[in-house]
Biopython code that builds the backbone (N, CA, C, O; Angstrom):
import numpy as np
from Bio.PDB.StructureBuilder import StructureBuilder

atoms = [
    (1, "UNK", "N", (109.460, 92.522, 81.296)),
    (1, "UNK", "CA", (109.722, 91.499, 82.250)),
    (1, "UNK", "C", (108.504, 90.594, 82.321)),
    (1, "UNK", "O", (107.398, 91.067, 82.582)),
    (2, "UNK", "N", (108.696, 89.243, 82.084)),
    (2, "UNK", "CA", (107.590, 88.313, 82.009)),
    (2, "UNK", "C", (107.252, 87.774, 83.385)),
    (2, "UNK", "O", (106.128, 87.295, 83.535)),
    (3, "UNK", "N", (108.055, 87.796, 84.357)),
    (3, "UNK", "CA", (107.773, 87.272, 85.688)),
    (3, "UNK", "C", (107.995, 88.273, 86.752)),
    (3, "UNK", "O", (108.747, 89.224, 86.542)),
    (4, "UNK", "N", (107.366, 88.114, 87.921)),
    (4, "UNK", "CA", (107.568, 88.910, 89.038)),
    (4, "UNK", "C", (108.398, 88.140, 90.055)),
    (4, "UNK", "O", (108.056, 86.993, 90.343)),
    (5, "UNK", "N", (109.456, 88.691, 90.612)),
    (5, "UNK", "CA", (110.266, 88.003, 91.549)),
    (5, "UNK", "C", (109.842, 88.378, 92.975)),
    (5, "UNK", "O", (109.682, 89.555, 93.298)),
    (6, "UNK", "N", (109.662, 87.348, 93.825)),
    (6, "UNK", "CA", (109.229, 87.547, 95.166)),
    (6, "UNK", "C", (110.385, 87.197, 96.101)),
    (6, "UNK", "O", (110.814, 86.043, 96.127)),
    (7, "UNK", "N", (110.897, 88.148, 96.864)),
    (7, "UNK", "CA", (112.009, 87.861, 97.725)),
    (7, "UNK", "C", (111.433, 87.363, 99.069)),
    (7, "UNK", "O", (110.364, 87.807, 99.489)),
    (8, "UNK", "N", (112.148, 86.441, 99.738)),
    (8, "UNK", "CA", (111.684, 85.890, 100.954)),
    (8, "UNK", "C", (112.637, 86.285, 102.111)),
    (8, "UNK", "O", (113.843, 86.427, 101.910)),
    (9, "UNK", "N", (112.087, 86.451, 103.285)),
    (9, "UNK", "CA", (112.841, 86.690, 104.466)),
    (9, "UNK", "C", (112.566, 85.577, 105.434)),
    (9, "UNK", "O", (112.905, 85.662, 106.614)),
    (10, "UNK", "N", (111.942, 84.517, 104.926)),
    (10, "UNK", "CA", (111.626, 83.361, 105.818)),
    (10, "UNK", "C", (112.644, 82.282, 105.603)),
    (10, "UNK", "O", (113.204, 82.155, 104.514)),
    (11, "UNK", "N", (112.888, 81.507, 106.624)),
    (11, "UNK", "CA", (113.769, 80.354, 106.489)),
    (11, "UNK", "C", (112.956, 79.188, 106.027)),
    (11, "UNK", "O", (112.044, 78.770, 106.742)),
    (12, "UNK", "N", (113.225, 78.651, 104.904)),
    (12, "UNK", "CA", (112.515, 77.525, 104.326)),
    (12, "UNK", "C", (113.501, 76.347, 104.175)),
    (12, "UNK", "O", (114.509, 76.469, 103.479)),
    (13, "UNK", "N", (113.213, 75.237, 104.812)),
    (13, "UNK", "CA", (114.063, 74.089, 104.672)),
    (13, "UNK", "C", (113.992, 73.448, 103.357)),
    (13, "UNK", "O", (114.992, 72.925, 102.865)),
    (14, "UNK", "N", (112.880, 73.464, 102.779)),
    (14, "UNK", "CA", (112.652, 72.837, 101.485)),
    (14, "UNK", "C", (113.246, 73.715, 100.380)),
    (14, "UNK", "O", (113.156, 74.941, 100.446)),
    (15, "UNK", "N", (113.840, 73.104, 99.387)),
    (15, "UNK", "CA", (114.428, 73.852, 98.311)),
    (15, "UNK", "C", (113.469, 74.156, 97.157)),
    (15, "UNK", "O", (113.859, 74.741, 96.146)),
    (16, "UNK", "N", (112.227, 73.754, 97.326)),
    (16, "UNK", "CA", (111.235, 74.047, 96.342)),
    (16, "UNK", "C", (109.913, 74.548, 97.031)),
    (16, "UNK", "O", (109.676, 74.331, 98.220)),
    (17, "UNK", "N", (109.135, 75.184, 96.253)),
    (17, "UNK", "CA", (107.848, 75.669, 96.733)),
    (17, "UNK", "C", (106.740, 75.270, 95.749)),
    (17, "UNK", "O", (106.964, 75.191, 94.542)),
    (18, "UNK", "N", (105.551, 75.022, 96.287)),
    (18, "UNK", "CA", (104.469, 74.673, 95.420)),
    (18, "UNK", "C", (103.449, 75.792, 95.479)),
    (18, "UNK", "O", (103.045, 76.215, 96.562)),
    (19, "UNK", "N", (103.036, 76.268, 94.330)),
    (19, "UNK", "CA", (102.041, 77.339, 94.222)),
    (19, "UNK", "C", (100.722, 76.723, 93.862)),
    (19, "UNK", "O", (100.623, 75.963, 92.899)),
    (20, "UNK", "N", (99.691, 77.049, 94.641)),
    (20, "UNK", "CA", (98.364, 76.660, 94.331)),
    (20, "UNK", "C", (97.565, 77.893, 93.844)),
    (20, "UNK", "O", (97.629, 78.964, 94.447)),
    (21, "UNK", "N", (96.868, 77.726, 92.818)),
    (21, "UNK", "CA", (95.970, 78.792, 92.355)),
    (21, "UNK", "C", (94.598, 78.261, 92.180)),
    (21, "UNK", "O", (94.431, 77.082, 91.870)),
    (22, "UNK", "N", (93.641, 79.046, 92.358)),
    (22, "UNK", "CA", (92.237, 78.674, 92.266)),
    (22, "UNK", "C", (91.798, 78.594, 90.776)),
    (22, "UNK", "O", (92.456, 79.112, 89.874)),
    (23, "UNK", "N", (90.687, 77.937, 90.588)),
    (23, "UNK", "CA", (90.012, 77.991, 89.286)),
    (23, "UNK", "C", (90.811, 77.419, 88.124)),
    (23, "UNK", "O", (91.043, 78.102, 87.127)),
    (24, "UNK", "N", (91.221, 76.186, 88.251)),
    (24, "UNK", "CA", (91.748, 75.481, 87.081)),
    (24, "UNK", "C", (93.265, 75.518, 86.870)),
    (24, "UNK", "O", (93.739, 74.754, 86.028)),
    (25, "UNK", "N", (94.046, 76.317, 87.540)),
    (25, "UNK", "CA", (95.457, 76.308, 87.328)),
    (25, "UNK", "C", (95.958, 75.104, 88.176)),
    (25, "UNK", "O", (95.681, 74.998, 89.371)),
    (26, "UNK", "N", (96.698, 74.216, 87.502)),
    (26, "UNK", "CA", (97.191, 73.094, 88.218)),
    (26, "UNK", "C", (98.375, 73.399, 89.103)),
    (26, "UNK", "O", (98.992, 74.455, 88.968)),
    (27, "UNK", "N", (98.704, 72.496, 90.005)),
    (27, "UNK", "CA", (99.787, 72.654, 90.917)),
    (27, "UNK", "C", (101.103, 72.622, 90.172)),
    (27, "UNK", "O", (101.273, 71.818, 89.255)),
    (28, "UNK", "N", (102.011, 73.456, 90.536)),
    (28, "UNK", "CA", (103.343, 73.436, 89.837)),
    (28, "UNK", "C", (104.435, 73.562, 90.885)),
    (28, "UNK", "O", (104.217, 74.105, 91.968)),
    (29, "UNK", "N", (105.605, 73.056, 90.549)),
    (29, "UNK", "CA", (106.695, 73.117, 91.469)),
    (29, "UNK", "C", (107.742, 74.104, 90.859)),
    (29, "UNK", "O", (108.059, 74.090, 89.669)),
    (30, "UNK", "N", (108.232, 74.937, 91.764)),
    (30, "UNK", "CA", (109.281, 75.886, 91.422)),
    (30, "UNK", "C", (110.389, 75.824, 92.438)),
    (30, "UNK", "O", (110.207, 75.278, 93.526)),
    (31, "UNK", "N", (111.532, 76.373, 92.103)),
    (31, "UNK", "CA", (112.717, 76.290, 92.983)),
    (31, "UNK", "C", (113.020, 77.689, 93.585)),
    (31, "UNK", "O", (112.829, 78.728, 92.953)),
    (32, "UNK", "N", (113.489, 77.643, 94.811)),
    (32, "UNK", "CA", (114.048, 78.865, 95.433)),
    (32, "UNK", "C", (115.394, 79.130, 94.774)),
    (32, "UNK", "O", (116.254, 78.251, 94.706)),
    (33, "UNK", "N", (115.560, 80.348, 94.295)),
    (33, "UNK", "CA", (116.747, 80.734, 93.624)),
    (33, "UNK", "C", (117.537, 81.843, 94.315)),
    (33, "UNK", "O", (116.961, 82.636, 95.060)),
    (34, "UNK", "N", (118.766, 81.906, 94.093)),
    (34, "UNK", "CA", (119.655, 83.005, 94.604)),
    (34, "UNK", "C", (119.406, 84.197, 93.676)),
    (34, "UNK", "O", (119.529, 84.090, 92.455)),
    (35, "UNK", "N", (119.053, 85.333, 94.283)),
    (35, "UNK", "CA", (118.836, 86.557, 93.506)),
    (35, "UNK", "C", (119.594, 87.641, 94.178)),
    (35, "UNK", "O", (119.119, 88.194, 95.170)),
    (36, "UNK", "N", (120.779, 87.981, 93.677)),
    (36, "UNK", "CA", (121.604, 88.916, 94.326)),
    (36, "UNK", "C", (122.055, 88.414, 95.759)),
    (36, "UNK", "O", (122.554, 87.297, 95.902)),
    (37, "UNK", "N", (121.877, 89.204, 96.708)),
    (37, "UNK", "CA", (122.148, 88.773, 98.125)),
    (37, "UNK", "C", (120.916, 88.102, 98.804)),
    (37, "UNK", "O", (120.991, 87.727, 99.974)),
    (38, "UNK", "N", (119.820, 87.959, 98.090)),
    (38, "UNK", "CA", (118.631, 87.425, 98.664)),
    (38, "UNK", "C", (118.331, 86.072, 97.971)),
    (38, "UNK", "O", (119.077, 85.631, 97.097)),
    (39, "UNK", "N", (117.233, 85.439, 98.381)),
    (39, "UNK", "CA", (116.748, 84.279, 97.775)),
    (39, "UNK", "C", (115.214, 84.493, 97.450)),
    (39, "UNK", "O", (114.498, 85.166, 98.192)),
    (40, "UNK", "N", (114.778, 83.917, 96.366)),
    (40, "UNK", "CA", (113.348, 84.127, 96.039)),
    (40, "UNK", "C", (112.868, 83.131, 94.997)),
    (40, "UNK", "O", (113.603, 82.259, 94.534)),
    (41, "UNK", "N", (111.636, 83.298, 94.663)),
    (41, "UNK", "CA", (111.020, 82.470, 93.652)),
    (41, "UNK", "C", (110.491, 83.313, 92.522)),
    (41, "UNK", "O", (110.137, 84.467, 92.761)),
    (42, "UNK", "N", (110.412, 82.814, 91.306)),
    (42, "UNK", "CA", (109.851, 83.435, 90.179)),
    (42, "UNK", "C", (108.507, 82.832, 89.867)),
    (42, "UNK", "O", (108.384, 81.619, 89.690)),
    (43, "UNK", "N", (107.504, 83.673, 89.799)),
    (43, "UNK", "CA", (106.159, 83.219, 89.532)),
    (43, "UNK", "C", (106.033, 83.104, 88.003)),
    (43, "UNK", "O", (106.286, 84.078, 87.293)),
    (44, "UNK", "N", (105.644, 81.927, 87.489)),
    (44, "UNK", "CA", (105.511, 81.746, 86.053)),
    (44, "UNK", "C", (104.515, 82.709, 85.451)),
    (44, "UNK", "O", (103.529, 83.101, 86.075)),
    (45, "UNK", "N", (104.809, 83.079, 84.205)),
    (45, "UNK", "CA", (103.933, 84.077, 83.492)),
    (45, "UNK", "C", (102.512, 83.591, 83.381)),
    (45, "UNK", "O", (101.578, 84.385, 83.492)),
    (46, "UNK", "N", (102.328, 82.307, 83.165)),
    (46, "UNK", "CA", (100.903, 81.772, 82.964)),
    (46, "UNK", "C", (100.104, 82.023, 84.231)),
    (46, "UNK", "O", (98.918, 82.347, 84.173)),
    (47, "UNK", "N", (100.748, 81.874, 85.357)),
    (47, "UNK", "CA", (100.043, 82.041, 86.653)),
    (47, "UNK", "C", (99.789, 83.481, 86.913)),
    (47, "UNK", "O", (98.713, 83.843, 87.390)),
    (48, "UNK", "N", (100.816, 84.383, 86.594)),
    (48, "UNK", "CA", (100.601, 85.817, 86.711)),
    (48, "UNK", "C", (99.418, 86.276, 85.916)),
    (48, "UNK", "O", (98.610, 87.079, 86.382)),
    (49, "UNK", "N", (99.314, 85.739, 84.656)),
    (49, "UNK", "CA", (98.187, 86.135, 83.811)),
    (49, "UNK", "C", (96.876, 85.705, 84.395)),
    (49, "UNK", "O", (95.899, 86.454, 84.385)),
    (50, "UNK", "N", (96.852, 84.480, 84.913)),
    (50, "UNK", "CA", (95.601, 83.956, 85.514)),
    (50, "UNK", "C", (95.165, 84.790, 86.736)),
    (50, "UNK", "O", (93.978, 85.060, 86.919)),
    (51, "UNK", "N", (96.149, 85.196, 87.573)),
    (51, "UNK", "CA", (95.855, 85.981, 88.726)),
    (51, "UNK", "C", (95.712, 87.462, 88.436)),
    (51, "UNK", "O", (95.289, 88.214, 89.314)),
    (52, "UNK", "N", (96.054, 87.915, 87.214)),
    (52, "UNK", "CA", (96.030, 89.308, 86.802)),
    (52, "UNK", "C", (96.969, 90.164, 87.605)),
    (52, "UNK", "O", (96.663, 91.310, 87.935)),
    (53, "UNK", "N", (98.162, 89.577, 87.932)),
    (53, "UNK", "CA", (99.228, 90.277, 88.657)),
    (53, "UNK", "C", (100.240, 90.727, 87.586)),
    (53, "UNK", "O", (100.429, 90.090, 86.551)),
    (54, "UNK", "N", (100.891, 91.895, 87.913)),
    (54, "UNK", "CA", (101.975, 92.388, 87.048)),
    (54, "UNK", "C", (103.086, 93.012, 87.863)),
    (54, "UNK", "O", (102.915, 93.303, 89.047)),
    (55, "UNK", "N", (104.180, 93.208, 87.250)),
    (55, "UNK", "CA", (105.361, 93.801, 87.932)),
    (55, "UNK", "C", (104.897, 95.080, 88.614)),
    (55, "UNK", "O", (104.153, 95.859, 88.020)),
    (56, "UNK", "N", (105.313, 95.300, 89.814)),
    (56, "UNK", "CA", (104.899, 96.523, 90.588)),
    (56, "UNK", "C", (103.703, 96.363, 91.445)),
    (56, "UNK", "O", (103.450, 97.209, 92.303)),
    (57, "UNK", "N", (102.913, 95.268, 91.252)),
    (57, "UNK", "CA", (101.712, 95.065, 92.155)),
    (57, "UNK", "C", (102.232, 94.806, 93.554)),
    (57, "UNK", "O", (103.296, 94.214, 93.739)),
    (58, "UNK", "N", (101.499, 95.239, 94.494)),
    (58, "UNK", "CA", (101.818, 95.005, 95.926)),
    (58, "UNK", "C", (101.102, 93.719, 96.361)),
    (58, "UNK", "O", (99.914, 93.529, 96.102)),
    (59, "UNK", "N", (101.850, 92.860, 97.020)),
    (59, "UNK", "CA", (101.362, 91.574, 97.481)),
    (59, "UNK", "C", (101.493, 91.512, 99.053)),
    (59, "UNK", "O", (102.388, 92.117, 99.643)),
    (60, "UNK", "N", (100.606, 90.792, 99.651)),
    (60, "UNK", "CA", (100.726, 90.532, 101.088)),
    (60, "UNK", "C", (101.149, 89.051, 101.227)),
    (60, "UNK", "O", (100.573, 88.130, 100.648)),
    (61, "UNK", "N", (102.220, 88.911, 102.059)),
    (61, "UNK", "CA", (102.791, 87.539, 102.225)),
    (61, "UNK", "C", (102.521, 87.087, 103.696)),
    (61, "UNK", "O", (102.782, 87.799, 104.665)),
    (62, "UNK", "N", (101.995, 85.881, 103.772)),
    (62, "UNK", "CA", (101.817, 85.242, 105.115)),
    (62, "UNK", "C", (102.337, 83.816, 105.008)),
    (62, "UNK", "O", (102.346, 83.184, 103.952)),
    (63, "UNK", "N", (102.768, 83.357, 106.173)),
    (63, "UNK", "CA", (103.292, 81.969, 106.192)),
    (63, "UNK", "C", (102.863, 81.294, 107.497)),
    (63, "UNK", "O", (102.829, 81.906, 108.564)),
    (64, "UNK", "N", (102.538, 80.006, 107.363)),
    (64, "UNK", "CA", (102.267, 79.210, 108.487)),
    (64, "UNK", "C", (102.849, 77.839, 108.219)),
    (64, "UNK", "O", (102.599, 77.246, 107.170)),
    (65, "UNK", "N", (103.648, 77.316, 109.191)),
    (65, "UNK", "CA", (104.276, 76.043, 109.065)),
    (65, "UNK", "C", (105.102, 76.008, 107.707)),
    (65, "UNK", "O", (106.084, 76.728, 107.529)),
    (66, "UNK", "N", (104.635, 75.143, 106.802)),
    (66, "UNK", "CA", (105.352, 75.053, 105.501)),
    (66, "UNK", "C", (104.567, 75.592, 104.359)),
    (66, "UNK", "O", (104.809, 75.188, 103.222)),
    (67, "UNK", "N", (103.615, 76.504, 104.590)),
    (67, "UNK", "CA", (102.778, 77.102, 103.519)),
    (67, "UNK", "C", (102.998, 78.566, 103.453)),
    (67, "UNK", "O", (102.985, 79.253, 104.474)),
    (68, "UNK", "N", (103.204, 79.067, 102.242)),
    (68, "UNK", "CA", (103.305, 80.476, 101.978)),
    (68, "UNK", "C", (102.108, 80.907, 101.211)),
    (68, "UNK", "O", (101.739, 80.260, 100.231)),
    (69, "UNK", "N", (101.471, 81.999, 101.624)),
    (69, "UNK", "CA", (100.317, 82.515, 100.926)),
    (69, "UNK", "C", (100.626, 83.933, 100.417)),
    (69, "UNK", "O", (101.163, 84.766, 101.148)),
    (70, "UNK", "N", (100.277, 84.184, 99.159)),
    (70, "UNK", "CA", (100.434, 85.536, 98.538)),
    (70, "UNK", "C", (99.088, 86.002, 98.147)),
    (70, "UNK", "O", (98.311, 85.241, 97.571)),
    (71, "UNK", "N", (98.773, 87.258, 98.444)),
    (71, "UNK", "CA", (97.500, 87.828, 98.160)),
    (71, "UNK", "C", (97.726, 89.213, 97.610)),
    (71, "UNK", "O", (98.529, 89.973, 98.153)),
    (72, "UNK", "N", (97.052, 89.547, 96.569)),
    (72, "UNK", "CA", (97.191, 90.912, 95.964)),
    (72, "UNK", "C", (96.552, 91.877, 96.941)),
    (72, "UNK", "O", (95.510, 91.587, 97.529)),
    (73, "UNK", "N", (97.204, 93.061, 97.114)),
    (73, "UNK", "CA", (96.683, 94.098, 97.934)),
    (73, "UNK", "C", (96.072, 95.223, 97.095)),
    (73, "UNK", "O", (96.712, 95.721, 96.169)),
    (74, "UNK", "N", (94.879, 95.611, 97.403)),
    (74, "UNK", "CA", (94.226, 96.707, 96.737)),
    (74, "UNK", "C", (94.320, 97.923, 97.629)),
    (74, "UNK", "O", (93.621, 98.015, 98.639)),
    (75, "UNK", "N", (95.230, 98.913, 97.242)),
    (75, "UNK", "CA", (95.441, 100.060, 98.106)),
    (75, "UNK", "C", (94.176, 100.828, 98.458)),
    (75, "UNK", "O", (94.029, 101.283, 99.592)),
    (76, "UNK", "N", (93.274, 100.976, 97.521)),
    (76, "UNK", "CA", (92.033, 101.707, 97.751)),
    (76, "UNK", "C", (91.166, 100.958, 98.792)),
    (76, "UNK", "O", (90.591, 101.575, 99.689)),
    (77, "UNK", "N", (91.087, 99.634, 98.656)),
    (77, "UNK", "CA", (90.287, 98.859, 99.591)),
    (77, "UNK", "C", (90.921, 98.940, 100.991)),
    (77, "UNK", "O", (90.202, 99.074, 101.981)),
    (78, "UNK", "N", (92.256, 98.860, 101.083)),
    (78, "UNK", "CA", (92.965, 98.915, 102.366)),
    (78, "UNK", "C", (92.713, 100.263, 103.042)),
    (78, "UNK", "O", (92.514, 100.334, 104.255)),
    (79, "UNK", "N", (92.724, 101.322, 102.248)),
    (79, "UNK", "CA", (92.457, 102.660, 102.808)),
    (79, "UNK", "C", (91.010, 102.771, 103.305)),
    (79, "UNK", "O", (90.753, 103.311, 104.380)),
    (80, "UNK", "N", (90.067, 102.250, 102.504)),
    (80, "UNK", "CA", (88.666, 102.212, 102.937)),
    (80, "UNK", "C", (88.450, 101.433, 104.208)),
    (80, "UNK", "O", (87.722, 101.855, 105.107)),
    (81, "UNK", "N", (89.114, 100.253, 104.267)),
    (81, "UNK", "CA", (89.035, 99.364, 105.427)),
    (81, "UNK", "C", (89.565, 100.064, 106.683)),
    (81, "UNK", "O", (88.980, 99.933, 107.758)),
    (82, "UNK", "N", (90.656, 100.797, 106.553)),
    (82, "UNK", "CA", (91.234, 101.501, 107.658)),
    (82, "UNK", "C", (90.291, 102.615, 108.157)),
    (82, "UNK", "O", (90.157, 102.830, 109.362)),
    (83, "UNK", "N", (89.640, 103.319, 107.208)),
    (83, "UNK", "CA", (88.668, 104.391, 107.553)),
    (83, "UNK", "C", (87.531, 103.746, 108.262)),
    (83, "UNK", "O", (87.082, 104.309, 109.260)),
    (84, "UNK", "N", (87.010, 102.604, 107.844)),
    (84, "UNK", "CA", (85.872, 101.977, 108.492)),
    (84, "UNK", "C", (86.274, 101.537, 109.931)),
    (84, "UNK", "O", (85.498, 101.709, 110.870)),
    (85, "UNK", "N", (87.476, 100.977, 110.086)),
    (85, "UNK", "CA", (87.916, 100.577, 111.446)),
    (85, "UNK", "C", (87.945, 101.783, 112.374)),
    (85, "UNK", "O", (87.504, 101.714, 113.521)),
    (86, "UNK", "N", (88.487, 102.917, 111.845)),
    (86, "UNK", "CA", (88.584, 104.169, 112.612)),
    (86, "UNK", "C", (87.173, 104.592, 113.075)),
    (86, "UNK", "O", (86.926, 104.925, 114.234)),
    (87, "UNK", "N", (86.257, 104.553, 112.064)),
    (87, "UNK", "CA", (84.896, 105.062, 112.420)),
    (87, "UNK", "C", (84.212, 104.115, 113.410)),
    (87, "UNK", "O", (83.505, 104.567, 114.310)),
    (88, "UNK", "N", (84.416, 102.820, 113.252)),
    (88, "UNK", "CA", (83.793, 101.857, 114.172)),
    (88, "UNK", "C", (84.340, 102.037, 115.571)),
    (88, "UNK", "O", (83.601, 101.921, 116.548)),
    (89, "UNK", "N", (85.580, 102.308, 115.673)),
    (89, "UNK", "CA", (86.218, 102.526, 117.028)),
    (89, "UNK", "C", (85.749, 103.822, 117.634)),
    (89, "UNK", "O", (85.474, 103.903, 118.831)),
    (90, "UNK", "N", (85.657, 104.873, 116.766)),
    (90, "UNK", "CA", (85.274, 106.164, 117.308)),
    (90, "UNK", "C", (83.783, 106.223, 117.692)),
    (90, "UNK", "O", (83.401, 106.957, 118.604)),
    (91, "UNK", "N", (82.969, 105.461, 117.005)),
    (91, "UNK", "CA", (81.522, 105.497, 117.329)),
    (91, "UNK", "C", (81.002, 104.165, 117.775)),
    (91, "UNK", "O", (79.869, 103.789, 117.475)),
    (92, "UNK", "N", (81.869, 103.422, 118.523)),
    (92, "UNK", "CA", (81.416, 102.068, 118.966)),
    (92, "UNK", "C", (80.269, 102.139, 119.905)),
    (92, "UNK", "O", (79.414, 101.255, 119.846)),
    (93, "UNK", "N", (80.164, 103.122, 120.780)),
    (93, "UNK", "CA", (79.039, 103.180, 121.684)),
    (93, "UNK", "C", (77.743, 103.401, 120.943)),
    (93, "UNK", "O", (76.756, 102.702, 121.171)),
    (94, "UNK", "N", (77.748, 104.398, 120.035)),
    (94, "UNK", "CA", (76.545, 104.685, 119.282)),
    (94, "UNK", "C", (76.147, 103.480, 118.375)),
    (94, "UNK", "O", (74.964, 103.174, 118.221)),
    (95, "UNK", "N", (77.182, 102.798, 117.772)),
    (95, "UNK", "CA", (76.858, 101.670, 116.964)),
    (95, "UNK", "C", (76.294, 100.476, 117.781)),
    (95, "UNK", "O", (75.422, 99.745, 117.313)),
    (96, "UNK", "N", (76.803, 100.311, 118.976)),
    (96, "UNK", "CA", (76.343, 99.275, 119.897)),
    (96, "UNK", "C", (74.889, 99.538, 120.299)),
    (96, "UNK", "O", (74.085, 98.609, 120.375)),
    (97, "UNK", "N", (74.560, 100.782, 120.550)),
    (97, "UNK", "CA", (73.163, 101.124, 120.942)),
    (97, "UNK", "C", (72.218, 100.958, 119.736)),
    (97, "UNK", "O", (71.073, 100.534, 119.891)),
    (98, "UNK", "N", (72.698, 101.288, 118.573)),
    (98, "UNK", "CA", (71.892, 101.060, 117.370)),
    (98, "UNK", "C", (71.617, 99.568, 117.161)),
    (98, "UNK", "O", (70.521, 99.172, 116.762)),
    (99, "UNK", "N", (72.622, 98.765, 117.436)),
    (99, "UNK", "CA", (72.466, 97.304, 117.230)),
    (99, "UNK", "C", (71.498, 96.729, 118.218)),
    (99, "UNK", "O", (70.775, 95.780, 117.913)),
    (100, "UNK", "N", (71.474, 97.317, 119.446)),
    (100, "UNK", "CA", (70.551, 96.864, 120.482)),
    (100, "UNK", "C", (69.085, 97.205, 120.258)),
    (100, "UNK", "O", (68.170, 96.540, 120.742)),
    (101, "UNK", "N", (68.914, 98.295, 119.487)),
    (101, "UNK", "CA", (67.500, 98.768, 119.273)),
    (101, "UNK", "C", (66.724, 98.083, 118.168)),
    (101, "UNK", "O", (65.562, 98.414, 117.933)),
]
sb = StructureBuilder()
sb.init_structure("model")
sb.init_model(0)
sb.init_chain("A")
sb.init_seg("    ")
for serial, (resi, resn, name, xyz) in enumerate(atoms, 1):
    if name == "N":
        sb.init_residue(resn, " ", resi, " ")
    sb.init_atom(name, np.array(xyz, "f"), 0.0, 1.0, " ", f" {name:<3s}", serial, name[0])
structure = sb.get_structure()
């Protein structure tokens, strides 16, 4: 499979979406398509290659107003971040005193 299909659960009035990528990939226009009972967009292979994404990768989707943002999720990093948050909460008094000294 050359492309990854992203399903949306958001209501988008516009029938097309614009994907921006960093570092030299130009802006491109793609259309929202009917995919089974859902709707989605297909990310072009050239952009997937540039972003080093492949089928099965987990992405985080966020939306504000008329902008959709996709970000690759690193499960190991997310696990480490959760462990750090837990430790900071558990030892917040000790960490606060260390910071004051």
